[in-house]
C-alpha positions as CSV (number, residue, x, y, z in Angstrom):
1,M,19.1,159.7,116.2
2,A,17.6,160.9,119.4
3,K,15.0,163.7,119.4
4,K,16.5,167.0,120.4
5,N,15.3,168.2,123.8
6,P,15.4,172.0,124.3
7,W,15.5,171.6,128.1
8,K,18.8,169.8,128.2
9,D,20.6,173.1,127.6
10,A,18.7,174.7,130.4
11,L,19.3,171.8,132.7
12,Y,22.9,170.7,131.8
13,G,24.4,173.8,130.1
14,T,26.2,173.6,126.8
15,Y,29.6,174.6,128.0
16,E,32.6,172.7,129.3
17,G,33.2,173.0,133.0
18,P,31.2,172.9,136.3
19,R,27.5,173.1,136.0
20,G,27.0,174.9,139.3
21,S,25.3,173.5,142.4
22,P,22.2,171.4,142.0
23,E,20.2,174.1,143.7
24,E,21.2,176.6,141.1
25,W,20.3,174.6,138.1
26,R,17.1,173.2,139.7
27,K,16.0,176.8,140.5
28,A,16.8,177.9,136.9
29,F,15.0,174.9,135.4
30,Q,11.9,175.4,137.6
31,Q,11.7,179.1,136.8
32,T,11.8,178.4,133.0
33,L,9.6,175.3,133.0
34,S,5.8,175.9,133.0
35,P,3.5,173.2,134.2
36,E,2.3,172.6,130.6
37,Q,5.9,172.2,129.3
38,A,6.6,169.8,132.2
39,E,3.6,167.7,131.4
40,E,4.7,167.6,127.8
41,L,8.2,166.4,128.8
42,M,6.7,163.7,131.0
43,G,4.9,162.1,128.1
44,E,1.9,159.9,128.8
45,K,2.9,158.8,132.3
46,S,1.6,160.5,135.4
47,P,4.1,162.3,137.7
48,W,3.4,159.6,140.4
49,E,4.4,156.8,138.0
50,I,7.6,158.6,137.0
51,L,8.6,159.2,140.7
52,E,7.4,155.7,141.6
53,I,5.2,156.9,144.5
54,K,1.5,156.7,145.4
55,P,-0.9,159.6,144.5
56,D,-1.4,160.3,148.2
57,A,2.3,160.7,149.0
58,S,3.4,163.5,151.3
59,K,5.7,166.3,150.4
60,E,8.6,164.6,152.2
61,E,7.9,161.3,150.3
62,I,7.9,163.1,147.0
63,R,11.2,164.8,147.9
64,V,12.8,161.5,148.9
65,A,11.7,159.7,145.8
66,Y,12.9,162.6,143.6
67,R,16.3,162.7,145.2
68,R,16.7,158.9,145.0
69,L,15.8,158.7,141.3
70,S,17.6,161.8,140.3
71,M,20.8,160.5,141.8
72,K,20.3,157.1,140.1
73,Y,19.7,158.6,136.6
74,H,21.9,161.7,136.9
75,P,24.0,162.2,133.7
76,D,27.2,162.4,135.7
77,H,26.6,158.8,136.9
78,N,25.4,157.6,133.4
79,E,27.7,159.2,130.9
80,N,26.9,158.6,127.3
81,K,23.6,157.0,128.1
82,E,20.8,158.9,126.3
83,W,18.0,156.9,128.0
84,A,19.3,157.9,131.5
85,Q,19.4,161.6,130.5
86,E,15.8,161.4,129.2
87,K,14.6,159.6,132.3
88,F,16.4,162.3,134.5
89,I,14.6,165.1,132.6
90,R,11.2,163.3,133.1
91,I,12.0,162.9,136.8
92,E,12.8,166.6,137.1
93,A,9.6,167.6,135.2
94,A,7.4,165.3,137.4
95,Y,8.9,166.9,140.5
96,V,8.2,170.4,139.2
97,V,4.5,169.4,138.5
98,L,4.0,167.9,141.9
99,M,5.6,170.7,143.8
100,K,3.5,173.3,142.0
101,E,0.4,171.3,142.8
102,L,1.3,171.2,146.5
103,V,1.8,175.0,146.7
């Protein structure tokens, strides 16, 4: 059985129906996710490894990598695949950490 992840409810919602726009749930996820919690969700990998970019990547390169990977592993494209959902959450957490470092 997969380990329960408390951020799935914040990210996906627990109700039937539309989840809202990606901007709405990303904003809610980033507001509730502290950098420490994001680092915990990422595991032992660095945010650059998760987003498959170099450590000296620009903000635009980070954004492009985030969008590419989040579309590839999005739960709507990978229904009933727990590994894809976990990867999607790690991608989101890595993006949060890197964006907060750049600000």
